[in-house]
C-alpha positions as CSV (number, residue, x, y, z in Angstrom):
1,X,0.0,0.0,0.0
2,X,1.4,3.4,-1.1
3,X,4.9,1.9,-1.7
4,X,5.6,4.1,-4.7
5,X,4.4,7.3,-3.1
6,X,6.4,6.5,0.1
7,X,9.6,6.1,-2.0
8,X,9.0,9.3,-4.0
9,X,8.4,11.4,-0.8
10,X,11.5,9.9,0.9
11,X,13.5,10.8,-2.2
12,X,12.2,14.4,-2.0
13,X,13.1,14.8,1.6
14,X,16.7,13.6,1.0
15,X,17.4,16.9,-0.8
16,X,17.1,18.7,2.5
17,X,19.4,16.5,4.4
18,X,22.6,18.2,5.3
19,X,21.1,21.7,4.8
20,X,21.6,24.2,7.6
21,X,18.2,25.8,7.3
22,X,15.1,26.0,5.1
23,X,14.9,28.8,2.5
24,X,13.2,29.5,-0.8
25,X,16.0,28.1,-2.8
26,X,16.6,24.7,-1.2
27,X,12.9,24.0,-0.6
28,X,11.8,24.7,-4.2
29,X,12.9,21.3,-5.7
30,X,11.6,19.4,-2.7
31,X,8.1,20.9,-3.0
32,X,8.1,20.3,-6.7
33,X,9.0,16.6,-6.2
34,X,6.3,16.2,-3.5
35,X,3.7,17.7,-6.0
36,X,4.9,15.3,-8.7
37,X,4.7,12.3,-6.4
38,X,1.1,13.2,-5.4
39,X,0.0,13.6,-9.0
40,X,1.7,10.3,-10.0
41,X,-0.2,8.7,-7.1
42,X,-3.4,9.8,-8.9
43,X,-4.1,12.9,-6.8
44,X,-5.8,15.6,-8.8
45,X,-3.3,18.4,-9.8
46,X,-5.4,21.1,-8.1
47,X,-5.4,19.2,-4.8
48,X,-1.6,18.4,-5.1
49,X,-0.8,22.1,-5.8
50,X,-2.9,23.4,-2.9
51,X,-1.3,20.9,-0.6
52,X,2.3,21.7,-1.6
53,X,1.6,25.5,-1.5
54,X,0.4,25.0,2.1
55,X,3.5,22.9,3.0
56,X,5.8,25.5,1.5
57,X,4.2,28.4,3.3
58,X,4.4,26.5,6.6
59,X,8.0,25.4,6.1
60,X,9.2,28.9,5.3
61,X,7.4,30.3,8.3
62,X,9.0,27.8,10.7
63,X,12.1,28.4,12.7
64,X,14.4,25.3,12.5
65,X,15.6,24.3,16.0
66,X,19.2,23.4,16.4
67,X,18.1,19.9,17.4
68,X,15.9,19.4,14.3
69,X,17.2,19.2,10.8
70,X,15.3,20.9,7.9
71,X,14.6,17.4,6.5
72,X,13.0,16.3,9.8
73,X,11.0,19.5,10.0
74,X,9.7,19.0,6.4
75,X,8.6,15.4,7.2
76,X,6.6,16.6,10.2
77,X,4.9,19.4,8.2
78,X,4.0,17.0,5.4
79,X,2.7,14.4,7.9
80,X,0.5,17.0,9.5
81,X,-0.8,18.2,6.2
82,X,-1.4,14.7,4.9
83,X,-3.3,14.0,8.1
84,X,-5.5,17.1,7.6
85,X,-6.0,16.2,3.9
86,X,-7.4,12.8,4.9
87,X,-9.7,14.2,7.5
88,X,-7.7,15.0,10.6
89,X,-9.1,12.4,13.0
90,X,-11.1,9.2,12.9
91,X,-14.9,9.4,12.4
92,X,-17.2,7.2,14.6
93,X,-20.3,5.4,13.2
94,X,-23.6,6.9,14.2
95,X,-25.3,3.9,15.8
96,X,-28.3,5.8,17.4
97,X,-31.7,4.6,16.4
98,X,-33.7,1.5,17.2
99,X,-32.5,-0.2,15.1
100,X,-29.6,1.9,13.7
101,X,-29.8,1.7,9.9
102,X,-26.7,1.6,7.7
103,X,-27.2,1.9,3.9
104,X,-24.4,0.5,1.7
105,X,-24.0,2.2,-1.7
106,X,-21.4,2.1,-4.5
107,X,-20.4,1.1,-8.0
108,X,-20.7,-2.4,-9.4
109,X,-17.7,-4.4,-8.4
110,X,-16.6,-2.1,-5.6
111,X,-16.9,-4.8,-3.0
112,X,-20.2,-3.7,-1.3
113,X,-21.5,-7.2,-0.4
114,X,-18.2,-8.4,1.1
115,X,-18.0,-5.0,2.9
116,X,-21.5,-5.6,4.3
117,X,-20.3,-8.9,5.8
118,X,-17.1,-7.3,7.2
119,X,-19.1,-4.5,8.8
120,X,-21.5,-7.0,10.4
121,X,-18.5,-8.9,11.8
122,X,-17.0,-5.6,13.1
123,X,-20.2,-4.5,14.8
124,X,-20.8,-7.9,16.3
125,X,-17.2,-8.7,17.5
126,X,-16.0,-5.2,18.4
127,X,-19.1,-3.3,19.3
128,X,-21.2,-6.1,20.8
129,X,-24.1,-5.4,18.4
130,X,-26.7,-7.8,17.0
131,X,-26.8,-6.9,13.3
132,X,-29.2,-8.0,10.6
133,X,-27.9,-8.2,7.0
134,X,-30.4,-7.2,4.3
135,X,-30.1,-8.4,0.7
136,X,-31.6,-5.5,-1.2
137,X,-29.8,-6.1,-4.5
138,X,-32.7,-7.3,-6.6
139,X,-30.7,-7.3,-9.9
140,X,-28.0,-9.8,-9.1
141,X,-29.3,-13.1,-7.7
142,X,-25.7,-14.2,-6.7
143,X,-25.6,-11.2,-4.3
144,X,-28.3,-12.7,-2.2
145,X,-26.5,-16.1,-2.1
146,X,-23.2,-14.4,-1.4
147,X,-24.7,-12.5,1.6
148,X,-26.3,-15.7,2.9
149,X,-22.9,-17.5,2.8
150,X,-21.3,-14.6,4.6
151,X,-24.1,-14.6,7.2
152,X,-23.6,-18.3,7.8
153,X,-19.8,-17.8,8.3
154,X,-20.4,-15.0,10.8
155,X,-23.5,-16.5,12.4
156,X,-25.4,-13.3,11.5
157,X,-29.0,-13.4,10.3
158,X,-29.7,-12.4,6.7
159,X,-33.1,-11.0,5.5
160,X,-34.1,-11.6,1.9
161,X,-37.2,-11.8,-0.3
162,X,-36.0,-13.5,-3.4
163,X,-39.3,-13.1,-5.2
164,X,-39.8,-9.4,-4.4
165,X,-38.5,-7.1,-7.1
166,X,-39.0,-3.9,-5.1
167,X,-35.8,-3.0,-3.1
168,X,-37.6,-0.2,-1.2
169,X,-40.2,-2.6,0.3
170,X,-37.5,-5.2,1.1
171,X,-35.6,-2.5,3.1
172,X,-38.8,-1.4,4.9
173,X,-39.8,-5.0,5.7
174,X,-36.3,-5.8,7.0
175,X,-36.5,-3.0,9.5
176,X,-39.8,-4.3,10.8
177,X,-38.2,-7.8,11.0
178,X,-35.2,-6.4,12.9
179,X,-37.5,-4.7,15.5
180,X,-39.5,-7.9,16.1
181,X,-36.2,-9.9,16.6
182,X,-34.4,-7.3,18.7
183,X,-31.7,-6.6,16.2
184,X,-30.1,-3.3,17.0
185,X,-28.3,-2.6,13.6
186,X,-29.6,-3.2,10.1
187,X,-27.1,-3.2,7.2
188,X,-28.7,-2.9,3.8
189,X,-26.7,-4.1,0.9
190,X,-27.9,-2.3,-2.3
191,X,-27.3,-3.0,-5.9
192,X,-24.2,-1.7,-7.6
193,X,-25.1,1.2,-9.9
194,X,-23.5,3.8,-12.2
195,X,-23.9,7.5,-11.4
196,X,-25.2,8.0,-14.9
197,X,-28.0,5.4,-14.5
198,X,-30.9,7.7,-13.5
199,X,-33.4,4.9,-12.7
200,X,-30.9,3.1,-10.4
201,X,-29.9,6.4,-8.7
202,X,-33.5,7.3,-8.1
203,X,-34.1,3.8,-6.5
204,X,-31.3,4.3,-4.0
205,X,-32.6,7.8,-3.2
206,X,-36.1,6.2,-2.6
207,X,-34.6,3.6,-0.3
208,X,-32.9,6.4,1.7
209,X,-36.1,8.3,2.0
210,X,-38.1,5.2,3.0
211,X,-35.7,3.9,5.8
212,X,-34.0,7.2,6.9
213,X,-30.6,5.6,7.6
214,X,-28.3,6.9,10.3
215,X,-25.4,6.1,8.1
216,X,-25.0,6.0,4.3
217,X,-21.6,4.5,3.5
218,X,-20.2,4.9,0.0
219,X,-17.9,2.0,-1.0
220,X,-14.9,3.0,-3.1
221,X,-12.6,0.6,-4.9
222,X,-9.2,2.2,-4.1
223,X,-7.6,0.7,-7.2
224,X,-9.7,3.0,-9.4
225,X,-8.0,6.1,-8.0
226,X,-9.1,9.5,-9.2
227,X,-12.1,8.0,-11.1
228,X,-13.4,6.7,-7.8
229,X,-13.2,10.2,-6.3
230,X,-15.2,11.7,-9.3
231,X,-17.8,9.0,-8.8
232,X,-18.0,9.7,-5.1
233,X,-18.8,13.3,-5.9
234,X,-21.6,12.3,-8.3
235,X,-23.1,10.0,-5.7
236,X,-22.7,12.5,-2.9
237,X,-24.6,15.1,-4.9
238,X,-27.6,12.8,-5.0
239,X,-27.3,10.8,-1.7
240,X,-25.4,13.2,0.7
241,X,-23.7,10.1,2.2
242,X,-22.2,10.2,5.7
243,X,-18.9,8.5,5.1
244,X,-16.6,6.5,2.7
245,X,-15.2,3.0,2.9
246,X,-12.0,2.3,0.9
247,X,-11.8,-1.3,-0.3
248,X,-9.0,-3.3,-2.0
249,X,-6.2,-1.4,-0.3
250,X,-4.1,-4.5,-0.5
251,X,-4.1,-4.2,-4.3
252,X,-1.8,-2.2,-6.6
253,X,-3.1,1.1,-5.4
254,X,-1.4,4.4,-5.8
255,X,-3.2,6.1,-3.0
256,X,-5.1,8.8,-4.9
257,X,-8.5,7.9,-3.6
258,X,-7.4,7.9,0.0
259,X,-5.7,11.2,-0.3
260,X,-8.3,13.0,-2.4
261,X,-11.8,11.8,-1.4
262,X,-12.2,13.8,1.8
263,X,-11.1,17.0,0.1
264,X,-13.4,16.4,-2.8
265,X,-16.7,15.4,-1.1
266,X,-15.9,16.7,2.5
267,X,-17.1,13.5,4.0
268,X,-14.9,11.3,6.2
269,X,-13.2,8.0,5.4
270,X,-14.7,5.8,8.1
271,X,-13.2,2.4,7.3
272,X,-10.5,0.8,5.1
273,X,-10.7,-2.8,3.9
274,X,-8.2,-5.2,2.4
275,X,-8.5,-8.8,1.2
276,X,-11.4,-11.2,1.4
277,X,-11.1,-12.3,5.1
278,X,-14.0,-11.0,7.1
279,X,-11.8,-9.6,9.9
280,X,-9.9,-7.2,7.6
281,X,-12.0,-4.1,8.2
282,X,-10.2,-1.3,10.1
283,X,-11.3,2.1,11.4
284,X,-9.5,4.7,9.3
285,X,-7.1,6.9,11.3
286,X,-5.8,9.7,9.1
287,X,-2.7,10.4,11.3
288,X,-1.7,6.7,11.4
289,X,-2.1,6.5,7.6
290,X,0.0,9.6,7.1
291,X,2.7,8.0,9.3
292,X,2.7,4.8,7.2
293,X,2.9,6.8,3.9
294,X,6.0,8.5,5.2
295,X,7.6,5.3,6.4
296,X,7.2,6.1,10.1
297,X,5.3,2.9,10.8
298,X,2.1,2.6,12.8
299,X,3.0,1.1,16.2
300,X,-0.4,2.1,17.7
301,X,-2.4,0.0,15.3
302,X,0.1,-2.9,15.7
303,X,-0.3,-2.8,19.5
304,X,-4.1,-2.6,19.2
305,X,-4.2,-5.7,16.9
306,X,-2.0,-7.5,19.3
307,X,-4.2,-6.6,22.3
308,X,-7.2,-7.8,20.4
309,X,-5.7,-11.3,19.9
310,X,-3.5,-11.9,22.9
311,X,-5.2,-13.3,25.9
312,X,-4.1,-11.6,29.2
313,X,-4.1,-14.8,31.2
314,X,-2.1,-16.5,28.6
315,X,0.4,-13.6,28.5
316,X,0.8,-13.6,32.3
317,X,1.5,-17.4,32.2
318,X,3.9,-16.9,29.3
319,X,5.7,-14.1,31.2
320,X,6.1,-16.4,34.2
321,X,7.6,-19.2,32.1
322,X,10.0,-16.8,30.4
323,X,11.2,-15.5,33.8
324,X,12.0,-19.1,34.7
325,X,13.6,-19.7,31.3
326,X,11.0,-22.4,30.6
327,X,9.7,-21.1,27.2
328,X,9.1,-24.2,25.1
329,X,8.1,-25.1,21.5
330,X,4.4,-25.3,22.4
331,X,4.5,-21.7,23.7
332,X,6.3,-20.7,20.5
333,X,3.6,-22.4,18.4
334,X,0.8,-20.7,20.4
335,X,2.5,-17.3,19.8
336,X,2.7,-18.0,16.0
337,X,-1.0,-18.8,15.9
338,X,-1.9,-15.6,17.6
339,X,0.4,-13.5,15.4
340,X,-1.3,-15.1,12.3
341,X,-4.7,-14.0,13.5
342,X,-3.6,-10.4,13.6
343,X,-3.5,-10.1,9.8
344,X,-1.2,-10.1,6.8
345,X,2.3,-10.6,8.0
346,X,3.9,-8.1,5.6
347,X,1.4,-5.5,6.5
348,X,2.1,-6.1,10.2
349,X,5.8,-5.8,9.7
350,X,5.2,-2.6,7.7
351,X,3.7,-1.0,10.9
352,X,7.1,-1.2,12.6
353,X,9.0,2.1,11.9
354,X,11.8,1.6,9.3
355,X,10.8,-2.0,8.5
356,X,8.4,-1.1,5.7
357,X,11.2,0.3,3.5
358,X,13.5,-2.6,4.3
359,X,11.0,-5.3,3.2
360,X,9.3,-3.6,0.3
361,X,11.0,-5.9,-2.2
362,X,10.9,-9.0,0.0
363,X,8.2,-11.6,-0.5
364,X,6.8,-12.1,3.0
365,X,4.0,-14.6,2.7
366,X,1.5,-15.7,5.3
367,X,2.9,-19.1,4.5
368,X,6.3,-18.1,5.9
369,X,5.7,-19.9,9.2
370,X,4.5,-23.2,7.6
371,X,8.0,-24.8,7.7
372,X,8.4,-23.9,11.4
373,X,4.9,-25.2,12.2
374,X,5.7,-28.4,10.4
375,X,8.8,-29.0,12.4
376,X,7.1,-28.3,15.7
377,X,4.1,-30.5,14.7
378,X,6.6,-33.3,14.0
379,X,7.7,-33.2,17.6
380,X,6.2,-35.3,20.3
381,X,4.3,-33.5,23.2
382,X,7.2,-34.4,25.4
383,X,9.8,-32.9,23.0
384,X,7.7,-29.7,22.6
385,X,7.7,-29.2,26.4
386,X,11.3,-30.2,26.9
387,X,13.5,-28.7,24.0
388,X,16.7,-29.8,25.7
389,X,16.0,-33.5,25.1
390,X,16.0,-33.1,21.3
391,X,19.2,-34.9,20.3
392,X,20.5,-35.7,16.8
393,X,18.4,-38.8,16.3
394,X,15.3,-37.0,17.4
395,X,16.2,-34.1,15.0
396,X,16.5,-36.6,12.2
397,X,13.1,-38.0,12.9
398,X,11.6,-34.4,13.1
399,X,13.2,-33.5,9.8
400,X,11.8,-36.5,8.1
401,X,8.3,-35.9,9.6
402,X,8.3,-32.3,8.5
403,X,9.7,-33.0,5.0
404,X,12.7,-30.8,5.8
405,X,16.5,-31.1,5.5
406,X,18.4,-31.9,8.7
407,X,20.3,-28.5,8.3
408,X,16.9,-26.7,8.4
409,X,16.0,-28.3,11.7
410,X,19.4,-27.6,13.1
411,X,19.1,-24.0,12.1
412,X,15.7,-23.6,13.6
413,X,16.9,-25.2,16.9
414,X,19.8,-22.8,17.0
415,X,17.6,-19.8,16.4
416,X,15.2,-21.0,19.1
417,X,18.0,-21.3,21.6
418,X,19.3,-17.8,20.7
419,X,15.8,-16.4,21.2
420,X,15.5,-18.1,24.7
421,X,18.9,-16.6,25.6
422,X,17.7,-13.1,24.5
423,X,14.5,-13.5,26.6
424,X,16.7,-14.6,29.6
425,X,18.8,-11.4,29.3
426,X,15.7,-9.2,28.9
427,X,14.2,-10.6,32.1
428,X,17.3,-9.4,34.0
429,X,16.5,-5.9,32.8
430,X,14.7,-3.4,35.1
431,X,10.8,-3.8,35.1
432,X,11.0,-7.3,33.8
433,X,12.2,-6.6,30.3
434,X,9.3,-6.8,27.8
435,X,6.7,-6.5,30.5
436,X,4.3,-9.1,29.1
437,X,0.8,-8.9,30.5
438,X,1.4,-5.5,32.1
439,X,-1.2,-2.8,31.6
């Protein structure tokens, strides 16, 4: 995500390194390169120019402290302006209403139905809500089936009327159904439509008028860049939606939609989505995204993802074992499983400051741990709990069982021992080293 833009901006900042102070002369090329980088990322020229004019004005008005280089100051100014451009702060969903009604709208193929499922999962698992999914796409029979499959996976009820060809009445009936079954959120998945299709646009307006939703979320395929922003404007003129969801951020996206849509329609980006997994919907935090674009990482999101997956009781038990130097292969396996639940491994590593640039050309697959898992699974329960008993003959058996070379098992065992030694050293540090389980 945003790899090309990140590289271009980093290159622009390099011109200011080694400079004593910021002035009109040395900032000119940097600002020009930033503008080019934004335009190449599919940001409209008018927005890119206004952005860089603001950056230049602020940079020339700043006094550079002796402890801060011009390059560092420029990065901070650009980060602040990127944050502002993308909305400033996160925007909460309005879940008032009994039930709260969320209308999902967007173009054909933007990922509305999958997004509806992800949103139901988010509201159920993170907000403790009882959602009802509504299949109001009367033009694509597969949409009803797709929503039912998602509902089954999530154990969320789906309301549909396959023989009813009136999307407005389906939506109205669904709300009555939600009230009778004590559902407190209704998510209405509507048909994909083109902004130029007058009949379809009128239909979604009528659904809005009939159900009076608390939220109208416009789903944008990030990979369509500036075209998506233009479409968002056309839809907003008709629907006056409350927020935007950017989908397919794991694709080959240049970032134009994320950087331009708030400026263009003056509506917040509420969520970002990547991949097909139903737990890959995240609240959009403009400052965190700006930090990631500038290669500063996103430790806050990484910690939040970890806290959502790591059990406190288990963490306390693990800390106790580490202090006694009893960390074993079963503990290691448990940690791997929890890390995998946090999301795409390369994305997670990219949240660590400085790591994103280092691994941009490295293929870090979610399958990276499979070899390690195979070796641990080839061990007996006794061996997992007692790593020291694994001698050469046991290693040979483990290698055979895992389909690995003996050298790979030896390397893994060596790395595991080094990790244990590092944990032992960290536990001698003040405050217990890593402080697992502390709050």
